[in-house]
C-alpha positions, 0 to 999 in steps of 0.5 A: 810218105807220112800216113802209112810209114816213112819212105827212104831212098833205096841204097841211102843209108843217110836217108834211111838214117833220117828217117828213123831220126825222125821216127824216133823225134815224133812218137805221136805221129809214129802212133797215128801212122801205126794206125792208118797202116793197120787200118790199110791192112784191114781193108786191103790185106786180109785174107778175106779181101784177098778171096773175094778179090781172087774170085772176081778174077775167076769170075772175069776169067771164065766169063765169056766162055761157053758153059762146058769150056767153063767146066773143063777148066782145072787149076 
């Protein structure tokens, strides 16, 4: 909250309205949050990053099995 966006209480339209009003009144802070959100996306959620994380999961899942069993695993 306040670094990459604004939180509001789910199901609370008054809180949502208050957060929207805050955003409209704080243009510079909004621009800083947008930059921070984009940087976080680049670090955590790009296709390349997710591919690397997925490969690590597959490597861990296959670790500990005999080599011949690893070659028989299909997805």
